[in-house]
MDAnalysis code that builds the backbone (N, CA, C; Angstrom):
import MDAnalysis as mda
import numpy as np

u = mda.Universe.empty(333, n_residues=111, atom_resindex=np.repeat(np.arange(111), 3), trajectory=True)
u.add_TopologyAttr("name", ["N", "CA", "C"] * 111)
u.add_TopologyAttr("resid", np.arange(1, 112))
u.add_TopologyAttr("resname", ["UNK", "UNK", "UNK", "UNK", "UNK", "UNK", "UNK", "UNK", "UNK", "UNK", "UNK", "UNK", "UNK", "UNK", "UNK", "UNK", "UNK", "UNK", "UNK", "UNK", "UNK", "UNK", "UNK", "UNK", "UNK", "UNK", "UNK", "UNK", "UNK", "UNK", "UNK", "UNK", "UNK", "UNK", "UNK", "UNK", "UNK", "UNK", "UNK", "UNK", "UNK", "UNK", "UNK", "UNK", "UNK", "UNK", "UNK", "UNK", "UNK", "UNK", "UNK", "UNK", "UNK", "UNK", "UNK", "UNK", "UNK", "UNK", "UNK", "UNK", "UNK", "UNK", "UNK", "UNK", "UNK", "UNK", "UNK", "UNK", "UNK", "UNK", "UNK", "UNK", "UNK", "UNK", "UNK", "UNK", "UNK", "UNK", "UNK", "UNK", "UNK", "UNK", "UNK", "UNK", "UNK", "UNK", "UNK", "UNK", "UNK", "UNK", "UNK", "UNK", "UNK", "UNK", "UNK", "UNK", "UNK", "UNK", "UNK", "UNK", "UNK", "UNK", "UNK", "UNK", "UNK", "UNK", "UNK", "UNK", "UNK", "UNK", "UNK"])
u.atoms.positions = np.array([
    [38.012, 4.301, 7.971],
    [36.643, 3.823, 8.046],
    [36.542, 2.476, 8.736],
    [37.617, 1.883, 9.097],
    [37.562, 0.604, 9.799],
    [37.006, -0.493, 8.934],
    [36.137, -1.321, 9.511],
    [35.551, -2.458, 8.801],
    [34.362, -2.063, 7.925],
    [33.888, -0.860, 8.067],
    [32.732, -0.437, 7.290],
    [33.141, -0.122, 5.854],
    [32.287, -0.454, 4.930],
    [32.572, -0.119, 3.534],
    [32.074, 1.294, 3.246],
    [32.636, 1.914, 2.238],
    [32.186, 3.227, 1.813],
    [30.713, 3.162, 1.415],
    [30.309, 2.051, 0.807],
    [28.930, 1.856, 0.379],
    [27.963, 2.033, 1.545],
    [28.329, 1.493, 2.725],
    [27.428, 1.545, 3.869],
    [27.232, 2.958, 4.385],
    [28.153, 3.855, 4.110],
    [28.011, 5.235, 4.548],
    [27.223, 6.095, 3.569],
    [27.061, 5.641, 2.350],
    [26.434, 6.455, 1.317],
    [24.996, 6.070, 1.004],
    [24.560, 4.877, 1.359],
    [23.267, 4.375, 0.915],
    [22.282, 4.203, 2.057],
    [21.022, 4.326, 1.701],
    [19.951, 3.974, 2.616],
    [19.593, 2.520, 2.336],
    [18.704, 1.962, 3.136],
    [18.364, 0.547, 2.995],
    [17.791, 0.232, 1.615],
    [18.260, -0.871, 1.067],
    [17.687, -1.433, -0.158],
    [16.910, -2.669, 0.244],
    [15.704, -2.804, -0.258],
    [14.856, -3.943, 0.063],
    [14.816, -4.867, -1.142],
    [15.189, -6.116, -0.912],
    [15.199, -7.137, -1.956],
    [14.128, -8.161, -1.595],
    [13.064, -8.227, -2.222],
    [12.592, -7.429, -3.328],
    [11.155, -7.034, -3.042],
    [10.810, -5.817, -3.439],
    [9.433, -5.338, -3.283],
    [8.458, -6.274, -3.996],
    [8.909, -6.860, -5.079],
    [8.046, -7.770, -5.848],
    [7.442, -8.861, -4.956],
    [8.195, -9.357, -3.999],
    [7.690, -10.390, -3.089],
    [6.491, -9.875, -2.306],
    [6.592, -8.639, -1.822],
    [5.477, -8.036, -1.095],
    [4.283, -7.836, -2.015],
    [4.548, -7.307, -3.217],
    [3.476, -7.045, -4.178],
    [2.742, -8.332, -4.552],
    [3.493, -9.379, -4.833],
    [2.862, -10.652, -5.199],
    [1.996, -11.181, -4.060],
    [2.383, -10.885, -2.829],
    [1.583, -11.307, -1.680],
    [0.287, -10.508, -1.601],
    [0.382, -9.164, -1.586],
    [-0.833, -8.378, -1.373],
    [-1.735, -8.328, -2.599],
    [-1.243, -8.746, -3.758],
    [-2.112, -8.815, -4.936],
    [-3.013, -10.045, -4.926],
    [-2.737, -10.981, -4.038],
    [-3.632, -12.123, -3.891],
    [-4.896, -11.640, -3.175],
    [-6.063, -11.950, -3.698],
    [-7.303, -11.419, -3.113],
    [-7.448, -11.668, -1.609],
    [-7.018, -12.822, -1.136],
    [-7.183, -13.128, 0.287],
    [-6.244, -12.326, 1.195],
    [-5.228, -11.667, 0.603],
    [-4.278, -10.877, 1.400],
    [-4.290, -9.402, 1.007],
    [-5.297, -8.991, 0.242],
    [-5.359, -7.611, -0.246],
    [-5.375, -6.589, 0.893],
    [-5.897, -6.989, 2.038],
    [-5.955, -6.061, 3.171],
    [-4.577, -5.739, 3.750],
    [-3.531, -6.427, 3.304],
    [-2.178, -6.165, 3.799],
    [-1.462, -5.083, 2.985],
    [-2.036, -4.681, 1.849],
    [-1.310, -3.783, 0.933],
    [-0.896, -2.469, 1.583],
    [-1.799, -1.776, 2.234],
    [-1.464, -0.471, 2.810],
    [-0.361, -0.614, 3.848],
    [-0.466, -1.617, 4.710],
    [0.541, -1.813, 5.753],
    [1.889, -2.209, 5.178],
    [1.899, -3.072, 4.178],
    [3.163, -3.484, 3.571],
    [3.819, -2.339, 2.809],
    [3.015, -1.552, 2.106],
    [3.580, -0.392, 1.406],
    [4.154, 0.621, 2.405],
    [3.470, 0.814, 3.519],
    [3.959, 1.742, 4.549],
    [5.267, 1.228, 5.150],
    [5.334, -0.073, 5.441],
    [6.573, -0.657, 5.976],
    [7.700, -0.474, 4.967],
    [7.437, -0.781, 3.703],
    [8.453, -0.667, 2.666],
    [8.976, 0.765, 2.563],
    [8.079, 1.716, 2.509],
    [8.492, 3.112, 2.398],
    [9.337, 3.518, 3.609],
    [8.938, 3.090, 4.774],
    [9.654, 3.445, 5.998],
    [11.059, 2.853, 6.025],
    [11.182, 1.562, 5.732],
    [12.500, 0.934, 5.865],
    [13.449, 1.311, 4.736],
    [12.928, 1.612, 3.556],
    [13.851, 1.960, 2.473],
    [14.484, 3.326, 2.694],
    [13.925, 4.135, 3.573],
    [14.525, 5.422, 3.898],
    [15.320, 5.377, 5.208],
    [15.365, 4.208, 5.831],
    [16.106, 4.051, 7.087],
    [17.609, 3.979, 6.820],
    [18.366, 4.277, 7.850],
    [19.823, 4.175, 7.782],
    [20.342, 3.530, 9.066],
    [19.770, 2.394, 9.414],
    [20.150, 1.724, 10.647],
    [21.562, 1.175, 10.550],
    [22.324, 1.383, 11.585],
    [23.680, 0.839, 11.647],
    [23.731, -0.468, 12.429],
    [22.670, -0.753, 13.186],
    [22.626, -1.970, 13.994],
    [21.194, -2.229, 14.445],
    [21.009, -3.361, 15.102],
    [19.669, -3.756, 15.532],
    [19.115, -2.844, 16.627],
    [19.980, -2.216, 17.408],
    [19.501, -1.281, 18.431],
    [18.777, -0.102, 17.791],
    [19.310, 0.395, 16.682],
    [18.658, 1.497, 15.977],
    [17.323, 1.048, 15.382],
    [17.280, -0.153, 14.842],
    [16.026, -0.700, 14.316],
    [14.992, -0.798, 15.427],
    [15.396, -1.294, 16.591],
    [14.458, -1.484, 17.710],
    [13.933, -0.155, 18.254],
    [14.689, 0.907, 18.110],
    [14.178, 2.217, 18.524],
    [12.979, 2.625, 17.670],
    [12.993, 2.226, 16.397],
    [11.891, 2.555, 15.491],
    [10.764, 1.524, 15.555],
    [11.128, 0.246, 15.641],
    [10.157, -0.853, 15.650],
    [10.300, -1.638, 16.951],
    [9.682, -1.144, 18.011],
    [9.813, -1.779, 19.324],
    [9.275, -3.199, 19.360],
    [8.257, -3.485, 18.530],
    [7.659, -4.824, 18.552],
    [8.375, -5.811, 17.628],
    [9.364, -5.350, 16.880],
    [10.110, -6.267, 16.005],
    [10.867, -7.270, 16.859],
    [10.922, -8.498, 16.383],
    [11.629, -9.561, 17.112],
    [12.917, -9.900, 16.391],
    [14.010, -9.849, 17.130],
    [15.310, -10.249, 16.584],
    [15.460, -11.728, 16.872],
    [15.564, -12.552, 15.821],
    [15.578, -13.999, 16.022],
    [16.919, -14.642, 15.707],
    [17.940, -13.843, 15.418],
    [19.279, -14.379, 15.184],
    [19.681, -14.369, 13.726],
    [20.985, -14.393, 13.498],
    [21.560, -14.396, 12.148],
    [21.034, -13.251, 11.283],
    [20.815, -12.095, 11.896],
    [20.339, -10.940, 11.157],
    [18.859, -10.965, 10.836],
    [18.159, -12.000, 11.279],
    [16.731, -12.115, 10.981],
    [15.906, -11.280, 11.946],
    [14.899, -10.624, 11.363],
    [13.985, -9.791, 12.138],
    [12.568, -10.130, 11.708],
    [11.672, -10.243, 12.676],
    [10.263, -10.493, 12.404],
    [9.493, -9.206, 12.694],
    [8.767, -8.725, 11.692],
    [7.935, -7.536, 11.838],
    [6.475, -7.960, 11.877],
    [5.721, -7.310, 12.738],
    [4.272, -7.500, 12.789],
    [3.657, -6.522, 11.792],
    [2.825, -7.041, 10.923],
    [2.195, -6.233, 9.884],
    [0.680, -6.242, 10.082],
    [0.093, -5.092, 9.929],
    [-1.363, -4.916, 10.054],
    [-1.867, -5.460, 11.389],
    [-1.346, -4.895, 12.455],
    [-1.807, -5.269, 13.790],
    [-1.516, -6.710, 14.147],
    [-0.409, -7.229, 13.655],
    [0.043, -8.593, 13.923],
    [-0.800, -9.653, 13.210],
    [-1.589, -9.228, 12.213],
    [-2.334, -10.197, 11.416],
    [-1.393, -10.944, 10.480],
    [-0.349, -10.248, 10.042],
    [0.650, -10.832, 9.156],
    [2.026, -10.721, 9.795],
    [2.905, -11.621, 9.381],
    [4.291, -11.592, 9.842],
    [5.203, -11.506, 8.638],
    [6.223, -10.674, 8.777],
    [7.215, -10.466, 7.732],
    [8.579, -10.763, 8.325],
    [9.298, -11.711, 7.715],
    [10.644, -12.045, 8.176],
    [11.630, -11.548, 7.136],
    [12.631, -10.833, 7.623],
    [13.680, -10.320, 6.745],
    [15.037, -10.646, 7.345],
    [16.048, -10.602, 6.497],
    [17.440, -10.661, 6.944],
    [18.029, -9.296, 6.619],
    [18.679, -8.694, 7.611],
    [19.241, -7.360, 7.421],
    [20.760, -7.420, 7.467],
    [21.369, -6.835, 6.456],
    [22.815, -6.648, 6.423],
    [23.045, -5.155, 6.654],
    [23.369, -4.816, 7.890],
    [23.526, -3.412, 8.269],
    [24.716, -2.764, 7.571],
    [25.783, -3.507, 7.378],
    [26.973, -2.939, 6.734],
    [26.675, -2.472, 5.324],
    [25.963, -3.300, 4.566],
    [25.647, -2.965, 3.176],
    [24.265, -2.334, 3.008],
    [23.559, -2.112, 4.141],
    [22.256, -1.459, 4.107],
    [21.292, -2.185, 3.178],
    [21.172, -3.504, 3.382],
    [20.285, -4.311, 2.557],
    [19.342, -5.120, 3.436],
    [18.115, -5.242, 2.973],
    [17.094, -6.056, 3.630],
    [16.628, -7.085, 2.622],
    [16.701, -8.344, 3.007],
    [16.270, -9.442, 2.150],
    [14.995, -10.042, 2.733],
    [13.918, -10.002, 1.971],
    [12.658, -10.570, 2.433],
    [12.748, -12.088, 2.356],
    [12.442, -12.743, 3.469],
    [12.512, -14.199, 3.537],
    [11.128, -14.840, 3.616],
    [10.144, -14.127, 4.193],
    [8.815, -14.707, 4.380],
    [7.815, -13.589, 4.619],
    [6.637, -13.744, 4.041],
    [5.482, -12.924, 4.392],
    [4.290, -13.861, 4.419],
    [3.516, -13.797, 5.477],
    [2.364, -14.680, 5.590],
    [1.501, -14.309, 6.772],
    [0.435, -15.063, 6.926],
    [-0.458, -14.841, 8.061],
    [0.229, -15.315, 9.342],
    [-0.341, -14.925, 10.439],
    [0.202, -15.363, 11.729],
    [0.157, -16.893, 11.814],
    [-0.912, -17.490, 11.315],
    [-1.045, -18.954, 11.335],
    [0.036, -19.605, 10.466],
    [0.297, -19.065, 9.281],
    [1.351, -19.595, 8.413],
    [2.713, -19.455, 9.083],
    [2.915, -18.343, 9.756],
    [4.176, -18.092, 10.461],
    [4.407, -19.151, 11.542],
    [3.345, -19.548, 12.209],
    [3.461, -20.553, 13.270],
    [3.936, -21.907, 12.744],
    [3.841, -22.132, 11.432],
    [4.244, -23.406, 10.834],
    [5.636, -23.397, 10.227],
    [6.381, -22.321, 10.426],
    [7.736, -22.251, 9.877],
    [8.737, -21.985, 11.001],
    [10.007, -22.075, 10.682],
    [11.063, -21.735, 11.640],
    [11.673, -20.412, 11.197],
    [11.396, -19.356, 11.957],
    [11.866, -18.013, 11.594],
    [13.388, -17.922, 11.591],
    [14.046, -18.799, 12.309],
    [15.508, -18.744, 12.392],
    [16.210, -19.367, 11.194],
    [15.460, -20.142, 10.406],
    [16.119, -20.836, 9.290],
    [15.502, -20.544, 7.921],
    [14.360, -19.921, 7.894],
    [13.706, -19.684, 6.593],
    [14.501, -18.702, 5.746],
])
């Protein structure tokens, strides 16, 4: 199996943590993001990407910003979601969810 772990061959993506998304869309001012965030969550938790090329085939507008970080446009780019992906262990760690304006005030490469 080389450098790959047995775990990476048996599991689909795990998202850490859905609670972060839920806490965001349960806020009244961000309630309009719920359907899009739930759809993104359902889609990625069933993914089996081995690398960023496979991710980009599914999400052409996703931005790879380095160190495993990926920026997804949510709800027509009204919101931005930053995650760190560990392809070997099939894990996605949510680092940021916010409006486009909030995103402009952070550094996607270090958050």
